[in-house]
C-alpha positions, 0 to 999 in steps of 0.5 A: 634226933638231935635236932629234936634233943636241942629244941627241948628248952623250947618248950619251957615257955621261954621265948628267949630260950626258945629262940636261941633253941631253934637257931641252933636247931636250924644249924643242924640242917643247914651244916647238913646241906652243907656236908651233903653237897660238898662232902658226901654227895658222890658218895651217896649218889653212887649208892641211889640216886637223889630222887630215890633218897629220903627227902631229908638227905637231899640239900634244898629240903635241909635248907627248907628245914633250916628256913623253917625254923628260924621263922619260928626262932624269930617268932619267939625273939618277938614274943619276948619283945611282946612279953616284955613291954619293949615292941610298943616303943619300936613298933616299926622294928616288929612290923619288919620283923614280923614280915621277916617271919613271914618271909622265911615261913614262905621261903622255907614252905615253897622249897620244902614242897618243891623238893620233898616229891610230896612229902611235906605232909609226913614230915611231922604228919600232925601239927597238933596233936589234939586236932587231927584236923590241923595239917602242916598246910593248915598250920602254915597257913594260919601261921602266915595270916597271923603274922602278916596281920600282926606286922600290919597291925604293927604298920598302923601303930607307925602310921597312927604316929605320923598321923597318917590316920586314914593309912592306920585304920586301913593297915589296922582293917586288914590285920583284923581281917587276916586274923579272922576265922576261914574255913580250913581248906580256904585257909590251905588254898590260899597259902598254896596259891600264895607259894605258887605265885611267888615261884613264879615270880 
């Protein structure tokens, strides 16, 4: 509930304020994970075993939520750069930040699914209240594809400025392909497969 209260300013439409709120919110599960591991674990385990505890009291799940919040904060930082017009002057940095969004999201989701005992989908239930078919799996898949596409688009600009025109076109073509619509089941399947492969690595 405290995390939800902290996220209040994120609803104002101001990317800078949203990024600040999301970073603050990320600190809450991060701090909780440290408290559970270092101070409370013995007492909690004396009452109930880890596999029987609510998933939000598992340190690995807390860290996963932290990474997902940080991913969203970084999205807002990129959005701020785009809306302010500063993104165009440093596409290499924007590409790096966009890939960072994907890495944080993938890491958080991978750990969440590994440690939430099949309960990942019920964290918020539905990602969009206006579209009941938009589950978290679909939303995460869309987010990963969107931000990878944005990173490729920025990288295309970097390569074009270096007069690597063929490479620039290739990156832009991939950006367009990634941002195109996919059936929801295929999106979720591709995202799950990517995370399983990541987990094996």
